C-alpha positions in Angstrom: -127.0 160.7 78.2 -125.7 163.0 81.4 -127.3 160.4 83.5 -125.2 157.7 81.8 -122.1 159.4 81.7 -122.4 160.0 85.5 -123.1 156.3 85.6 -119.6 155.5 83.9 -117.7 158.1 85.9 -118.6 156.4 89.5 -118.5 153.4 88.5 -114.6 153.9 87.5 -114.3 155.4 90.6 -115.7 152.5 92.1 -113.2 150.8 90.1 -110.1 152.7 91.2 -111.4 152.9 95.1 -111.8 148.7 95.5 -108.3 148.1 93.3 -106.2 150.7 96.1 -107.6 148.2 99.1 -105.4 145.5 100.5 -104.1 142.7 97.9 -106.3 139.6 99.0 -104.4 136.1 98.4 -107.4 134.2 96.2 -105.7 132.7 93.3 -106.5 135.5 91.4 -103.4 136.6 89.3 -104.3 140.2 88.7 -101.2 142.2 89.4 -102.8 144.3 92.7 -99.6 146.6 93.6 -97.5 147.7 90.9 -94.7 150.1 91.6 -91.8 151.9 88.6 -89.6 153.2 91.5 -87.7 152.3 95.1 -85.3 154.0 97.1 -82.5 152.9 98.6 -81.6 152.6 102.1 -80.5 156.0 103.2 -77.5 156.7 106.7 -79.7 157.1 109.3 -81.7 154.1 108.0 -78.3 151.7 107.9 -77.8 148.8 110.5 -79.9 148.1 112.8 -80.7 151.5 114.6 -83.8 152.7 112.7 -85.6 149.1 111.9 -88.4 149.3 108.4 -91.0 147.2 109.5 -89.2 145.5 111.6 -86.1 144.6 108.4 -82.4 146.4 109.3 -81.3 148.3 106.9 -77.7 147.6 105.2 -74.4 148.4 106.5 -73.7 151.1 104.1 -76.0 153.3 101.9 -77.2 152.4 98.8 -78.6 154.1 95.4 -80.5 152.3 92.8 -81.0 153.3 89.5 -84.3 152.1 88.6 -86.5 149.6 89.7 -90.1 148.0 88.7 -92.8 145.0 89.8 -95.6 143.8 90.5 -97.4 141.2 93.0 -100.7 139.7 91.9 -103.2 138.8 94.2 -102.3 135.3 94.5 -98.4 136.2 95.5 -96.9 136.5 92.5 -94.1 138.7 92.1 -91.9 140.2 89.3 -89.0 142.7 90.0 -86.4 144.3 88.5 -83.6 146.0 89.7 -81.0 148.2 87.8 -77.5 149.3 89.5 -78.9 148.7 92.8 -74.9 149.7 94.5 -73.4 150.6 97.4 -74.0 154.8 97.5 -70.6 156.4 95.0 -71.0 159.5 97.1 -70.6 157.9 101.4 -67.2 159.1 102.6 -67.4 155.4 104.2 -68.0 153.6 101.3 -65.3 155.8 99.5 -62.3 155.0 101.6 -63.5 151.6 101.6 -63.5 151.6 98.0 -67.0 150.0 97.9 -67.8 153.5 96.2 -70.7 152.1 93.7 -70.0 149.3 93.1 -71.9 146.5 94.3 -70.3 143.6 95.7 -72.8 141.0 96.7 -73.8 138.4 93.8 -77.6 137.4 95.0 -80.0 139.5 96.3 -83.4 138.6 98.1 -87.0 140.1 97.8 -89.1 141.0 100.6 -93.1 141.6 100.3 -93.8 142.6 103.1 -97.7 143.0 104.6 -99.8 145.6 107.4 -101.6 143.7 109.8 -105.3 144.4 110.8 -103.6 144.4 114.6 -100.4 146.5 113.2 -98.2 144.0 112.9 -96.3 143.5 110.4 -95.9 139.8 108.2 -92.5 139.5 105.9 -92.3 136.6 103.4 -88.8 136.5 101.7 -87.7 135.1 98.2 -85.4 132.6 97.7 -82.2 134.4 96.2 -81.9 135.7 92.8 -78.5 136.3 91.1 -77.3 140.0 90.5 -74.5 141.8 88.5 -71.8 142.5 90.6 -68.6 145.4 90.9 -68.5 148.8 89.7 -72.1 149.5 88.4 -73.8 146.6 88.8 -75.9 145.4 91.1 -79.0 144.6 88.1 -80.8 141.8 88.1 -84.6 140.2 87.9 -86.4 137.9 90.2 -90.1 136.3 88.8 -91.6 134.0 91.7 -94.1 133.5 93.8 -94.9 133.9 97.5 -97.5 132.7 100.4 -98.5 136.7 101.4 -101.3 136.6 103.6 -104.7 135.9 102.7 -105.2 140.2 103.3 -101.7 141.7 102.3 -102.8 145.1 103.1 -99.8 148.5 102.4 -97.9 146.1 101.1 -93.8 147.0 100.4 -91.5 145.3 98.7 -87.9 145.6 99.9 -84.7 144.8 97.8 -82.1 142.4 100.9 -78.9 141.1 101.1 -79.1 136.9 101.4 -78.5 137.7 105.2 -82.0 139.9 104.7 -80.6 143.7 105.2 -82.6 146.1 102.9 -80.9 147.6 100.0 -84.2 149.8 98.7 -87.5 149.5 99.2 -90.6 151.1 97.6 -91.9 154.0 99.5 -95.1 154.0 101.5 
């Protein structure tokens, strides 16, 4: 009985270890990366001073109410963001009248994969519509992306149509 319990436990541990590895784009629709939160771009990462994985931050700090999504091995990305807006407490945003608002009618999603040589491959979606104005920044995306065959340490960004990031998964 103890051997059977031990064997079952070891099999579960092996399954968890394998599931936490790189994303292999092999045609499988199983989810390989799932997230339930994102972080908005903070002041030190705005603009081009400190890009993350080669992606510049938006021009002002952003905050996000909630986000969730998943990426499958085959490159299917599902993403839902709610209330991704310019930081309502940022002095520059307050002065410009942009605090707590989303002035942009569409966002893009970018999946960033680490490569074995230490570089990154970033794959972008088409723009998807989002709500604008005060407490705007809400939208959903379901799409297929041509992610690399081995997508290690995936990170998902929400960007402007031009590619500056407003929110990303942590990692």
